[in-house]
N, CA, C, O and the ligand as a Tripos MOL2 file, in Angstrom:
@<TRIPOS>MOLECULE
protein
  249   247    63     0     0
PROTEIN
NO_CHARGES

@<TRIPOS>ATOM
      1 N          20.2530   79.9990   42.5920 N.3       1 MET1
      2 CA         20.6370   79.6250   43.9410 C.3       1 MET1
      3 C          20.1010   78.2410   44.2450 C.2       1 MET1
      4 O          18.9490   77.9240   43.9510 O.2       1 MET1
      5 N          20.9550   77.4220   44.8390 N.am      2 ALA2
      6 CA         20.5540   76.0530   45.1620 C.3       2 ALA2
      7 C          19.5240   76.0450   46.2790 C.2       2 ALA2
      8 O          19.6290   76.7920   47.2520 O.2       2 ALA2
      9 N          18.5410   75.1970   46.1190 N.am      3 VAL3
     10 CA         17.4550   75.1110   47.0880 C.3       3 VAL3
     11 C          17.4170   73.6820   47.6250 C.2       3 VAL3
     12 O          17.5250   72.7440   46.8350 O.2       3 VAL3
     13 N          17.2700   73.4790   48.9190 N.am      4 PRO4
     14 CA         17.1760   72.1200   49.4670 C.3       4 PRO4
     15 C          15.9990   71.3670   48.8770 C.2       4 PRO4
     16 O          14.9080   71.9180   48.7280 O.2       4 PRO4
     17 N          16.2270   70.0990   48.5410 N.am      5 LYS5
     18 CA         15.1930   69.3220   47.8630 C.3       5 LYS5
     19 C          14.0440   68.9850   48.8000 C.2       5 LYS5
     20 O          12.8790   68.9990   48.4020 O.2       5 LYS5
     21 N          14.3890   68.6780   50.0650 N.am      6 ARG6
     22 CA         13.3290   68.3630   51.0140 C.3       6 ARG6
     23 C          13.7250   68.8770   52.3940 C.2       6 ARG6
     24 O          14.8820   69.1960   52.6680 O.2       6 ARG6
     25 N          12.7180   68.9390   53.2360 N.am      7 LYS7
     26 CA         12.9320   69.4340   54.5950 C.3       7 LYS7
     27 C          13.8360   68.4870   55.3660 C.2       7 LYS7
     28 O          13.6980   67.2680   55.2620 O.2       7 LYS7
     29 N          14.7680   69.0460   56.1460 N.am      8 ILE8
     30 CA         15.6230   68.2380   57.0120 C.3       8 ILE8
     31 C          14.8450   67.9180   58.2870 C.2       8 ILE8
     32 O          14.3110   68.8120   58.9430 O.2       8 ILE8
     33 N          14.7880   66.6200   58.6280 N.am      9 SER9
     34 CA         14.0370   66.2150   59.8090 C.3       9 SER9
     35 C          14.7420   66.6880   61.0670 C.2       9 SER9
     36 O          15.9250   67.0290   61.0430 O.2       9 SER9
     37 N          14.0050   66.7030   62.1560 N.am     10 ARG10
     38 CA         14.5830   67.1450   63.4230 C.3      10 ARG10
     39 C          15.7490   66.2610   63.8380 C.2      10 ARG10
     40 O          16.7140   66.7450   64.4300 O.2      10 ARG10
     41 N          15.6670   64.9410   63.5270 N.am     11 ALA11
     42 CA         16.7380   64.0310   63.9100 C.3      11 ALA11
     43 C          18.0000   64.3140   63.1000 C.2      11 ALA11
     44 O          19.0990   64.3140   63.6540 O.2      11 ALA11
     45 N          17.8600   64.5520   61.8150 N.am     12 THR12
     46 CA         19.0220   64.8580   60.9760 C.3      12 THR12
     47 C          19.6400   66.1890   61.3640 C.2      12 THR12
     48 O          20.8610   66.3200   61.4570 O.2      12 THR12
     49 N          18.7820   67.1740   61.5890 N.am     13 ARG13
     50 CA         19.2820   68.4890   61.9900 C.3      13 ARG13
     51 C          20.0370   68.3920   63.3200 C.2      13 ARG13
     52 O          21.0920   69.0050   63.4880 O.2      13 ARG13
     53 N          19.4870   67.6160   64.2640 N.am     14 GLY14
     54 CA         20.1380   67.4780   65.5640 C.3      14 GLY14
     55 C          21.4470   66.7240   65.4770 C.2      14 GLY14
     56 O          22.4010   67.0560   66.1810 O.2      14 GLY14
     57 N          21.5090   65.6920   64.6040 N.am     15 SER15
     58 CA         22.7420   64.9230   64.4940 C.3      15 SER15
     59 C          23.8310   65.7350   63.8120 C.2      15 SER15
     60 O          25.0140   65.4880   64.0470 O.2      15 SER15
     61 N          23.4620   66.7000   62.9730 N.am     16 LYS16
     62 CA         24.4670   67.5680   62.3680 C.3      16 LYS16
     63 C          25.0300   68.5500   63.3810 C.2      16 LYS16
     64 O          26.1750   68.9850   63.2580 O.2      16 LYS16
     65 N          24.2360   68.8980   64.3760 N.am     17 ARG17
     66 CA         24.6580   69.9140   65.3390 C.3      17 ARG17
     67 C          25.3090   69.3280   66.5860 C.2      17 ARG17
     68 O          25.7340   70.0780   67.4650 O.2      17 ARG17
     69 N          25.3960   68.0020   66.6810 N.am     18 ILE18
     70 CA         25.8070   67.4030   67.9490 C.3      18 ILE18
     71 C          27.2550   67.7390   68.2810 C.2      18 ILE18
     72 O          27.6000   67.8350   69.4590 O.2      18 ILE18
     73 N          28.1140   67.9220   67.2780 N.am     19 HIS19
     74 CA         29.5100   68.2180   67.5660 C.3      19 HIS19
     75 C          29.7120   69.6720   67.9620 C.2      19 HIS19
     76 O          30.8200   70.0480   68.3470 O.2      19 HIS19
     77 N          28.6720   70.5080   67.8810 N.am     20 LYS20
     78 CA         28.8090   71.9020   68.2680 C.3      20 LYS20
     79 C          28.4950   72.1180   69.7400 C.2      20 LYS20
     80 O          28.5970   73.2350   70.2460 O.2      20 LYS20
     81 N          28.1130   71.0480   70.4240 N.am     21 VAL21
     82 CA         27.7080   71.2190   71.8180 C.3      21 VAL21
     83 C          28.9240   71.6070   72.6520 C.2      21 VAL21
     84 O          30.0250   71.1080   72.4200 O.2      21 VAL21
     85 N          28.7270   72.4780   73.6010 N.am     22 LEU22
     86 CA         29.8120   72.9460   74.4470 C.3      22 LEU22
     87 C          30.0370   71.9610   75.5780 C.2      22 LEU22
     88 O          29.0900   71.4420   76.1680 O.2      22 LEU22
     89 N          31.3100   71.7100   75.8730 N.am     23 THR23
     90 CA         31.6330   70.8620   77.0100 C.3      23 THR23
     91 C          31.7320   71.7350   78.2590 C.2      23 THR23
     92 O          32.1000   72.9090   78.2090 O.2      23 THR23
     93 N          31.3930   71.1160   79.3610 N.am     24 ARG24
     94 CA         31.4240   71.8540   80.6180 C.3      24 ARG24
     95 C          32.8740   72.1670   80.9980 C.2      24 ARG24
     96 O          33.7750   71.3530   80.7960 O.2      24 ARG24
     97 N          33.0760   73.3650   81.5510 N.am     25 LEU25
     98 CA         34.4120   73.8140   81.9440 C.3      25 LEU25
     99 C          34.9330   72.9520   83.0790 C.2      25 LEU25
    100 O          34.2770   72.8040   84.1110 O.2      25 LEU25
    101 N          36.1370   72.3720   82.8800 N.am     26 GLN26
    102 CA         36.7280   71.5310   83.8990 C.3      26 GLN26
    103 C          37.4640   72.4020   84.9120 C.2      26 GLN26
    104 O          38.2480   73.2760   84.5400 O.2      26 GLN26
    105 N          37.2070   72.1570   86.1850 N.am     27 LEU27
    106 CA         37.8540   72.9270   87.2390 C.3      27 LEU27
    107 C          38.4400   71.9760   88.2670 C.2      27 LEU27
    108 O          37.8220   70.9760   88.6340 O.2      27 LEU27
    109 N          39.6430   72.3020   88.7270 N.am     28 VAL28
    110 CA         40.2600   71.5850   89.8350 C.3      28 VAL28
    111 C          40.6270   72.6160   90.8900 C.2      28 VAL28
    112 O          40.7550   73.8050   90.5970 O.2      28 VAL28
    113 N          40.7930   72.1490   92.1140 N.am     29 SER29
    114 CA         41.1600   73.0710   93.1740 C.3      29 SER29
    115 C          42.6740   73.2090   93.2260 C.2      29 SER29
    116 O          43.3970   72.2260   93.0620 O.2      29 SER29
    117 N          43.1500   74.4130   93.4500 N.am     30 CYS30
    118 CA         44.5860   74.6840   93.5490 C.3      30 CYS30
    119 C          45.1440   73.9660   94.7740 C.2      30 CYS30
    120 O          44.5500   73.9850   95.8520 O.2      30 CYS30
    121 N          46.3150   73.3240   94.5790 N.am     31 THR31
    122 CA         46.9010   72.5840   95.6950 C.3      31 THR31
    123 C          47.4660   73.5210   96.7520 C.2      31 THR31
    124 O          47.6750   73.1050   97.8910 O.2      31 THR31
    125 N          47.7170   74.7770   96.3990 N.am     32 HIS32
    126 CA         48.3230   75.7140   97.3430 C.3      32 HIS32
    127 C          47.2760   76.5110   98.1110 C.2      32 HIS32
    128 O          47.3140   76.5750   99.3390 O.2      32 HIS32
    129 N          46.3160   77.1340   97.3620 N.am     33 CYS33
    130 CA         45.3510   77.9940   98.0410 C.3      33 CYS33
    131 C          43.9370   77.4340   97.9900 C.2      33 CYS33
    132 O          43.0580   77.9250   98.6980 O.2      33 CYS33
    133 N          43.6990   76.4100   97.1620 N.am     34 GLY34
    134 CA         42.3960   75.7680   97.1570 C.3      34 GLY34
    135 C          41.3510   76.4300   96.2860 C.2      34 GLY34
    136 O          40.2140   75.9590   96.2480 O.2      34 GLY34
    137 N          41.6860   77.5060   95.5790 N.am     35 SER35
    138 CA         40.7000   78.1290   94.7040 C.3      35 SER35
    139 C          40.5270   77.2940   93.4370 C.2      35 SER35
    140 O          41.4350   76.5670   93.0350 O.2      35 SER35
    141 N          39.3530   77.4050   92.8120 N.am     36 MET36
    142 CA         39.0510   76.5940   91.6480 C.3      36 MET36
    143 C          39.7430   77.1870   90.4150 C.2      36 MET36
    144 O          39.5410   78.3530   90.0780 O.2      36 MET36
    145 N          40.5730   76.3530   89.7410 N.am     37 ILE37
    146 CA         41.2940   76.7910   88.5530 C.3      37 ILE37
    147 C          41.1210   75.7370   87.4700 C.2      37 ILE37
    148 O          40.7430   74.6050   87.7710 O.2      37 ILE37
    149 N          41.3860   76.0830   86.2290 N.am     38 ARG38
    150 CA         41.3940   75.1130   85.1320 C.3      38 ARG38
    151 C          42.6500   74.2570   85.2610 C.2      38 ARG38
    152 O          43.6980   74.7710   85.6510 O.2      38 ARG38
    153 N          42.5710   72.9520   84.9400 N.am     39 PRO39
    154 CA         43.7370   72.0840   85.0910 C.3      39 PRO39
    155 C          44.8800   72.4920   84.1640 C.2      39 PRO39
    156 O          44.6440   73.0020   83.0690 O.2      39 PRO39
    157 N          46.1070   72.2700   84.6000 N.am     40 HIS40
    158 CA         47.3430   72.5560   83.8660 C.3      40 HIS40
    159 C          47.5090   74.0590   83.6070 C.2      40 HIS40
    160 O          48.0920   74.4560   82.5980 O.2      40 HIS40
    161 N          47.0060   74.8730   84.5010 N.am     41 THR41
    162 CA         47.1960   76.3150   84.3850 C.3      41 THR41
    163 C          47.7500   76.8450   85.7050 C.2      41 THR41
    164 O          47.6010   76.2250   86.7570 O.2      41 THR41
    165 N          48.3840   77.9950   85.6200 N.am     42 ILE42
    166 CA         48.8850   78.6570   86.8220 C.3      42 ILE42
    167 C          47.6960   79.2350   87.5800 C.2      42 ILE42
    168 O          46.7820   79.7960   86.9750 O.2      42 ILE42
    169 N          47.7080   79.0980   88.9060 N.am     43 CYS43
    170 CA         46.6380   79.6620   89.7170 C.3      43 CYS43
    171 C          46.7440   81.1870   89.6900 C.2      43 CYS43
    172 O          47.7920   81.7490   90.0060 O.2      43 CYS43
    173 N          45.6440   81.8510   89.3090 N.am     44 LYS44
    174 CA         45.6510   83.3130   89.2400 C.3      44 LYS44
    175 C          45.6550   83.9290   90.6360 C.2      44 LYS44
    176 O          46.1140   85.0570   90.8170 O.2      44 LYS44
    177 N          45.1510   83.1990   91.6140 N.am     45 ALA45
    178 CA         45.0170   83.7680   92.9470 C.3      45 ALA45
    179 C          46.3600   83.8020   93.6700 C.2      45 ALA45
    180 O          46.7150   84.8200   94.2640 O.2      45 ALA45
    181 N          47.1180   82.6890   93.6240 N.am     46 CYS46
    182 CA         48.3580   82.6380   94.3850 C.3      46 CYS46
    183 C          49.5900   82.5160   93.4840 C.2      46 CYS46
    184 O          50.7120   82.6390   93.9750 O.2      46 CYS46
    185 N          49.4130   82.2770   92.1830 N.am     47 GLY47
    186 CA         50.5440   82.2250   91.2610 C.3      47 GLY47
    187 C          51.3460   80.9600   91.3490 C.2      47 GLY47
    188 O          52.5140   80.9570   90.9580 O.2      47 GLY47
    189 N          50.7680   79.8640   91.8510 N.am     48 HIS48
    190 CA         51.4830   78.6110   91.9800 C.3      48 HIS48
    191 C          51.1070   77.6700   90.8470 C.2      48 HIS48
    192 O          49.9800   77.6980   90.3520 O.2      48 HIS48
    193 N          52.0540   76.8390   90.4410 N.am     49 TYR49
    194 CA         51.7970   75.7670   89.4920 C.3      49 TYR49
    195 C          52.7030   74.6160   89.8460 C.2      49 TYR49
    196 O          53.9180   74.7920   89.9300 O.2      49 TYR49
    197 N          52.1400   73.4310   90.0570 N.am     50 ARG50
    198 CA         52.8450   72.2070   90.4410 C.3      50 ARG50
    199 C          53.7450   72.4570   91.6550 C.2      50 ARG50
    200 O          54.8960   72.0230   91.6920 O.2      50 ARG50
    201 N          53.1990   73.1600   92.6400 N.am     51 GLY51
    202 CA         53.9030   73.3400   93.8950 C.3      51 GLY51
    203 C          54.9840   74.3870   93.8830 C.2      51 GLY51
    204 O          55.6860   74.5590   94.8790 O.2      51 GLY51
    205 N          55.1400   75.1080   92.7550 N.am     52 ARG52
    206 CA         56.1750   76.1400   92.6830 C.3      52 ARG52
    207 C          55.5190   77.4950   92.4620 C.2      52 ARG52
    208 O          54.4780   77.6000   91.8140 O.2      52 ARG52
    209 N          56.1580   78.5490   93.0200 N.am     53 GLN53
    210 CA         55.6800   79.9160   92.7940 C.3      53 GLN53
    211 C          56.1380   80.3560   91.4050 C.2      53 GLN53
    212 O          57.3370   80.4490   91.1410 O.2      53 GLN53
    213 N          55.1830   80.6260   90.5260 N.am     54 ILE54
    214 CA         55.5140   81.0280   89.1520 C.3      54 ILE54
    215 C          55.3310   82.5270   89.0080 C.2      54 ILE54
    216 O          56.2480   83.2370   88.5940 O.2      54 ILE54
    217 N          54.1390   83.0040   89.3530 N.am     55 LEU55
    218 CA         53.8500   84.4150   89.2470 C.3      55 LEU55
    219 C          54.1950   85.0970   90.5690 C.2      55 LEU55
    220 O          53.8660   84.6000   91.6460 O.2      55 LEU55
    221 N          54.8540   86.2280   90.4640 N.am     56 VAL56
    222 CA         55.1480   87.0220   91.6570 C.3      56 VAL56
    223 C          54.0350   88.0530   91.7950 C.2      56 VAL56
    224 O          53.6540   88.7100   90.8260 O.2      56 VAL56
    225 N          53.5300   88.1820   92.9960 N.am     57 ALA57
    226 CA         52.4080   89.0860   93.2330 C.3      57 ALA57
    227 C          52.8190   90.5250   92.9410 C.2      57 ALA57
    228 O          53.9100   90.9580   93.3100 O.2      57 ALA57
    229 N          51.9220   91.2640   92.2680 N.am     58 ASN58
    230 CA         52.1940   92.6390   91.8780 C.3      58 ASN58
    231 C          51.8640   93.6170   92.9990 C.2      58 ASN58
    232 O          51.5340   94.7760   92.7480 O.2      58 ASN58
    233 N          51.9540   93.1470   94.2190 N.am     59 ASN59
    234 CA         51.5330   93.9640   95.3450 C.3      59 ASN59
    235 C          52.7560   94.6670   95.9370 C.2      59 ASN59
    236 O          53.6600   93.9720   96.4010 O.2      59 ASN59
    237 N          52.8430   96.0100   95.9500 N.am     60 PRO60
    238 CA         54.0290   96.6790   96.4950 C.3      60 PRO60
    239 C          54.1470   96.5350   98.0030 C.2      60 PRO60
    240 O          55.2400   96.6930   98.5480 O.2      60 PRO60
    241 N          53.0540   96.2410   98.6880 N.am     61 SER61
    242 CA         53.1040   96.1500  100.1340 C.3      61 SER61
    243 C          53.8080   94.8900  100.6000 C.2      61 SER61
    244 O          54.3640   94.8740  101.6980 O.2      61 SER61
    245 N          53.8010   93.8130   99.7830 N.am     62 SER62
    246 CA         54.3890   92.5530  100.1960 C.3      62 SER62
    247 C          55.8800   92.4880   99.8910 C.2      62 SER62
    248 O          56.5260   91.4820  100.1810 O.2      62 SER62
    249 ZN         46.3120   78.9100   94.2300 Zn       63 ZN63
@<TRIPOS>BOND
     1     1     2 1
     2     2     3 1
     3     3     4 2
     4     3     5 am
     5     5     6 1
     6     6     7 1
     7     7     8 2
     8     7     9 am
     9     9    10 1
    10    10    11 1
    11    11    12 2
    12    11    13 am
    13    13    14 1
    14    14    15 1
    15    15    16 2
    16    15    17 am
    17    17    18 1
    18    18    19 1
    19    19    20 2
    20    19    21 am
    21    21    22 1
    22    22    23 1
    23    23    24 2
    24    23    25 am
    25    25    26 1
    26    26    27 1
    27    27    28 2
    28    27    29 am
    29    29    30 1
    30    30    31 1
    31    31    32 2
    32    31    33 am
    33    33    34 1
    34    34    35 1
    35    35    36 2
    36    35    37 am
    37    37    38 1
    38    38    39 1
    39    39    40 2
    40    39    41 am
    41    41    42 1
    42    42    43 1
    43    43    44 2
    44    43    45 am
    45    45    46 1
    46    46    47 1
    47    47    48 2
    48    47    49 am
    49    49    50 1
    50    50    51 1
    51    51    52 2
    52    51    53 am
    53    53    54 1
    54    54    55 1
    55    55    56 2
    56    55    57 am
    57    57    58 1
    58    58    59 1
    59    59    60 2
    60    59    61 am
    61    61    62 1
    62    62    63 1
    63    63    64 2
    64    63    65 am
    65    65    66 1
    66    66    67 1
    67    67    68 2
    68    67    69 am
    69    69    70 1
    70    70    71 1
    71    71    72 2
    72    71    73 am
    73    73    74 1
    74    74    75 1
    75    75    76 2
    76    75    77 am
    77    77    78 1
    78    78    79 1
    79    79    80 2
    80    79    81 am
    81    81    82 1
    82    82    83 1
    83    83    84 2
    84    83    85 am
    85    85    86 1
    86    86    87 1
    87    87    88 2
    88    87    89 am
    89    89    90 1
    90    90    91 1
    91    91    92 2
    92    91    93 am
    93    93    94 1
    94    94    95 1
    95    95    96 2
    96    95    97 am
    97    97    98 1
    98    98    99 1
    99    99   100 2
   100    99   101 am
   101   101   102 1
   102   102   103 1
   103   103   104 2
   104   103   105 am
   105   105   106 1
   106   106   107 1
   107   107   108 2
   108   107   109 am
   109   109   110 1
   110   110   111 1
   111   111   112 2
   112   111   113 am
   113   113   114 1
   114   114   115 1
   115   115   116 2
   116   115   117 am
   117   117   118 1
   118   118   119 1
   119   119   120 2
   120   119   121 am
   121   121   122 1
   122   122   123 1
   123   123   124 2
   124   123   125 am
   125   125   126 1
   126   126   127 1
   127   127   128 2
   128   127   129 am
   129   129   130 1
   130   130   131 1
   131   131   132 2
   132   131   133 am
   133   133   134 1
   134   134   135 1
   135   135   136 2
   136   135   137 am
   137   137   138 1
   138   138   139 1
   139   139   140 2
   140   139   141 am
   141   141   142 1
   142   142   143 1
   143   143   144 2
   144   143   145 am
   145   145   146 1
   146   146   147 1
   147   147   148 2
   148   147   149 am
   149   149   150 1
   150   150   151 1
   151   151   152 2
   152   151   153 am
   153   153   154 1
   154   154   155 1
   155   155   156 2
   156   155   157 am
   157   157   158 1
   158   158   159 1
   159   159   160 2
   160   159   161 am
   161   161   162 1
   162   162   163 1
   163   163   164 2
   164   163   165 am
   165   165   166 1
   166   166   167 1
   167   167   168 2
   168   167   169 am
   169   169   170 1
   170   170   171 1
   171   171   172 2
   172   171   173 am
   173   173   174 1
   174   174   175 1
   175   175   176 2
   176   175   177 am
   177   177   178 1
   178   178   179 1
   179   179   180 2
   180   179   181 am
   181   181   182 1
   182   182   183 1
   183   183   184 2
   184   183   185 am
   185   185   186 1
   186   186   187 1
   187   187   188 2
   188   187   189 am
   189   189   190 1
   190   190   191 1
   191   191   192 2
   192   191   193 am
   193   193   194 1
   194   194   195 1
   195   195   196 2
   196   195   197 am
   197   197   198 1
   198   198   199 1
   199   199   200 2
   200   199   201 am
   201   201   202 1
   202   202   203 1
   203   203   204 2
   204   203   205 am
   205   205   206 1
   206   206   207 1
   207   207   208 2
   208   207   209 am
   209   209   210 1
   210   210   211 1
   211   211   212 2
   212   211   213 am
   213   213   214 1
   214   214   215 1
   215   215   216 2
   216   215   217 am
   217   217   218 1
   218   218   219 1
   219   219   220 2
   220   219   221 am
   221   221   222 1
   222   222   223 1
   223   223   224 2
   224   223   225 am
   225   225   226 1
   226   226   227 1
   227   227   228 2
   228   227   229 am
   229   229   230 1
   230   230   231 1
   231   231   232 2
   232   231   233 am
   233   233   234 1
   234   234   235 1
   235   235   236 2
   236   235   237 am
   237   237   238 1
   238   238   239 1
   239   239   240 2
   240   239   241 am
   241   241   242 1
   242   242   243 1
   243   243   244 2
   244   243   245 am
   245   245   246 1
   246   246   247 1
   247   247   248 2
@<TRIPOS>SUBSTRUCTURE
     1 MET1         2 RESIDUE 1 A MET
     2 ALA2         6 RESIDUE 1 A ALA
     3 VAL3        10 RESIDUE 1 A VAL
     4 PRO4        14 RESIDUE 1 A PRO
     5 LYS5        18 RESIDUE 1 A LYS
     6 ARG6        22 RESIDUE 1 A ARG
     7 LYS7        26 RESIDUE 1 A LYS
     8 ILE8        30 RESIDUE 1 A ILE
     9 SER9        34 RESIDUE 1 A SER
    10 ARG10       38 RESIDUE 1 A ARG
    11 ALA11       42 RESIDUE 1 A ALA
    12 THR12       46 RESIDUE 1 A THR
    13 ARG13       50 RESIDUE 1 A ARG
    14 GLY14       54 RESIDUE 1 A GLY
    15 SER15       58 RESIDUE 1 A SER
    16 LYS16       62 RESIDUE 1 A LYS
    17 ARG17       66 RESIDUE 1 A ARG
    18 ILE18       70 RESIDUE 1 A ILE
    19 HIS19       74 RESIDUE 1 A HIS
    20 LYS20       78 RESIDUE 1 A LYS
    21 VAL21       82 RESIDUE 1 A VAL
    22 LEU22       86 RESIDUE 1 A LEU
    23 THR23       90 RESIDUE 1 A THR
    24 ARG24       94 RESIDUE 1 A ARG
    25 LEU25       98 RESIDUE 1 A LEU
    26 GLN26      102 RESIDUE 1 A GLN
    27 LEU27      106 RESIDUE 1 A LEU
    28 VAL28      110 RESIDUE 1 A VAL
    29 SER29      114 RESIDUE 1 A SER
    30 CYS30      118 RESIDUE 1 A CYS
    31 THR31      122 RESIDUE 1 A THR
    32 HIS32      126 RESIDUE 1 A HIS
    33 CYS33      130 RESIDUE 1 A CYS
    34 GLY34      134 RESIDUE 1 A GLY
    35 SER35      138 RESIDUE 1 A SER
    36 MET36      142 RESIDUE 1 A MET
    37 ILE37      146 RESIDUE 1 A ILE
    38 ARG38      150 RESIDUE 1 A ARG
    39 PRO39      154 RESIDUE 1 A PRO
    40 HIS40      158 RESIDUE 1 A HIS
    41 THR41      162 RESIDUE 1 A THR
    42 ILE42      166 RESIDUE 1 A ILE
    43 CYS43      170 RESIDUE 1 A CYS
    44 LYS44      174 RESIDUE 1 A LYS
    45 ALA45      178 RESIDUE 1 A ALA
    46 CYS46      182 RESIDUE 1 A CYS
    47 GLY47      186 RESIDUE 1 A GLY
    48 HIS48      190 RESIDUE 1 A HIS
    49 TYR49      194 RESIDUE 1 A TYR
    50 ARG50      198 RESIDUE 1 A ARG
    51 GLY51      202 RESIDUE 1 A GLY
    52 ARG52      206 RESIDUE 1 A ARG
    53 GLN53      210 RESIDUE 1 A GLN
    54 ILE54      214 RESIDUE 1 A ILE
    55 LEU55      218 RESIDUE 1 A LEU
    56 VAL56      222 RESIDUE 1 A VAL
    57 ALA57      226 RESIDUE 1 A ALA
    58 ASN58      230 RESIDUE 1 A ASN
    59 ASN59      234 RESIDUE 1 A ASN
    60 PRO60      238 RESIDUE 1 A PRO
    61 SER61      242 RESIDUE 1 A SER
    62 SER62      246 RESIDUE 1 A SER
    63 ZN63       249 GROUP 0 **** ****
Protein backbone atom coordinates (compact mmCIF):
# COMPACT_ATOMS: atom_id res chain seq x y z
CA MET A 1 0.00 0.00 0.00
CA ALA A 2 1.30 3.42 -0.94
CA VAL A 3 2.28 5.60 1.97
CA PRO A 4 2.62 9.41 1.84
CA LYS A 5 6.27 10.42 1.81
CA ARG A 6 5.83 13.39 4.11
CA LYS A 7 3.19 15.13 6.14
CA ILE A 8 0.91 17.52 4.24
CA SER A 9 1.14 21.00 5.75
CA ARG A 10 -1.95 22.81 6.93
CA ALA A 11 -1.64 25.26 4.03
CA THR A 12 -1.48 22.51 1.40
CA ARG A 13 -4.32 20.59 3.01
CA GLY A 14 -6.45 23.75 3.14
CA SER A 15 -5.72 24.70 -0.47
CA LYS A 16 -6.80 21.23 -1.61
CA ARG A 17 -10.10 21.60 0.23
CA ILE A 18 -10.93 25.15 -0.84
CA HIS A 19 -13.12 24.10 -3.77
CA LYS A 20 -15.28 21.97 -1.44
CA VAL A 21 -16.53 24.99 0.46
CA LEU A 22 -20.29 25.45 0.31
CA THR A 23 -21.69 28.63 -1.16
CA ARG A 24 -24.40 30.43 0.69
CA LEU A 25 -27.94 29.78 -0.57
CA GLN A 26 -29.11 32.65 -2.76
CA LEU A 27 -32.60 33.90 -1.97
CA VAL A 28 -34.76 36.53 -3.63
CA SER A 29 -38.18 37.73 -2.61
CA CYS A 30 -41.16 36.65 -4.72
CA THR A 31 -42.55 39.52 -6.76
CA HIS A 32 -46.12 38.33 -6.12
CA CYS A 33 -46.26 37.34 -2.44
CA GLY A 34 -42.87 38.49 -1.16
CA SER A 35 -41.76 35.18 0.36
CA MET A 36 -38.09 34.26 0.06
CA ILE A 37 -37.45 31.85 -2.85
CA ARG A 38 -34.41 30.67 -4.82
CA PRO A 39 -33.92 32.69 -8.03
CA HIS A 40 -35.34 31.31 -11.32
CA THR A 41 -37.71 28.98 -9.49
CA ILE A 42 -41.47 28.89 -9.11
CA CYS A 43 -42.66 30.30 -5.79
CA LYS A 44 -43.90 27.40 -3.65
CA ALA A 45 -46.15 29.68 -1.62
CA CYS A 46 -48.20 31.30 -4.39
CA GLY A 47 -47.17 29.32 -7.50
CA HIS A 48 -46.07 32.36 -9.50
CA TYR A 49 -43.07 32.66 -11.80
CA ARG A 50 -42.21 35.82 -13.78
CA GLY A 51 -45.58 37.34 -13.00
CA ARG A 52 -47.62 34.37 -14.21
CA GLN A 53 -49.56 31.76 -12.23
CA ILE A 54 -47.82 28.44 -12.93
CA LEU A 55 -48.90 26.17 -10.12
CA VAL A 56 -52.59 25.89 -9.31
CA ALA A 57 -53.28 25.65 -5.61
CA ASN A 58 -54.33 22.17 -4.47
CA ASN A 59 -56.90 23.66 -2.15
CA PRO A 60 -60.50 22.37 -2.76
CA SER A 61 -61.99 25.32 -0.91
CA SER A 62 -60.68 27.88 -3.42
ZN1 LIG B 1 -44.90 33.99 -4.23
